[in-house]
C-alpha positions in Angstrom: 6.2 -18.9 -19.4 4.6 -22.5 -19.2 1.1 -23.1 -20.8 -2.3 -22.3 -18.4 -3.4 -26.2 -16.7 -6.5 -27.2 -18.6 -9.2 -27.7 -16.5 -9.9 -31.6 -16.0 -12.9 -33.3 -16.1 -13.0 -35.9 -12.6 -15.8 -38.4 -12.1 -13.9 -41.0 -9.5 -14.6 -41.3 -5.9 -11.7 -42.2 -3.7 -12.6 -44.4 -0.9 -10.3 -43.5 2.2 -7.5 -41.2 2.3 -4.2 -43.2 2.5 -2.8 -46.4 2.5 0.0 -47.4 4.3 1.9 -50.4 5.2 0.4 -51.9 8.5 2.6 -51.9 11.5 4.2 -48.4 10.9 2.4 -45.1 13.0 1.5 -42.9 9.5 4.1 -40.2 11.2 6.3 -42.1 11.0 6.3 -42.9 6.9 7.4 -41.0 3.8 4.1 -39.8 2.4 3.6 -39.8 -1.3 0.9 -37.7 -2.4 -1.2 -39.0 -5.2 -3.0 -35.6 -7.7 -6.6 -36.2 -7.8 -6.1 -36.3 -11.6 -3.9 -38.9 -11.0 -6.3 -41.0 -9.2 -8.5 -40.8 -12.2 -6.1 -41.2 -15.0 -5.2 -44.4 -13.0 -9.2 -45.3 -12.8 -9.7 -44.8 -16.0 -6.8 -46.8 -17.3 -6.3 -49.5 -15.4 -9.6 -50.4 -13.0 -12.1 -49.4 -16.1 -9.6 -50.7 -19.0 -10.4 -47.3 -21.2 -8.5 -46.3 -24.2 -5.9 -43.7 -23.3 -7.8 -41.8 -26.5 -11.2 -42.6 -24.7 -9.8 -41.3 -21.2 -8.4 -38.5 -22.5 -11.6 -37.5 -24.3 -14.1 -38.3 -20.9 -11.2 -36.0 -18.7 -11.4 -33.6 -21.3 -7.3 -33.7 -21.9 -5.0 -34.5 -24.8 -4.2 -37.9 -24.6 -0.6 -37.4 -24.4 -1.4 -35.2 -20.9 -3.6 -38.4 -20.0 -0.8 -40.8 -20.9 2.5 -38.7 -18.5 -0.5 -38.7 -15.8 -1.0 -42.9 -16.5 2.2 -43.1 -15.9 2.7 -40.6 -13.5 0.4 -42.3 -11.0 1.8 -45.9 -11.7 5.1 -44.7 -10.7 3.9 -43.0 -7.1 2.2 -46.6 -6.8 4.8 -49.1 -7.2 7.2 -46.4 -5.3 4.9 -46.4 -2.4 4.5 -50.2 -2.7 7.8 -51.4 -2.9 9.8 -48.8 -0.8 7.1 -49.1 2.2 5.9 -45.5 1.9 2.1 -43.9 2.3 0.5 -43.0 -0.2 -1.9 -40.1 0.4 -4.8 -40.1 -1.9 -7.2 -36.8 -2.9 -9.9 -35.5 -0.5 -13.0 -34.6 -2.3 -12.8 -30.8 -2.0 -9.4 -30.5 -3.8 -9.8 -29.4 -7.4 -7.4 -30.2 -10.3 
């Protein structure tokens, strides 16, 4: 049985609900869901340039978990961009 998931403190505001390639209707695109905690990790690690240790403390998780979230978020963003998929961003009412 896996360990229970720890609550994560999230503070980043999502500016929109989706990024997608121009000229293709979203119904025709494969969608990749970016989770709220992955969005927060991407914001803290790559936008705010926080160290993994500081960012993990701010989110209330371990450094290893933060690193895993950041790697997952980067993979999803890179896949969406390079393969022309839609990136669905977390909505405000979602909780992790």
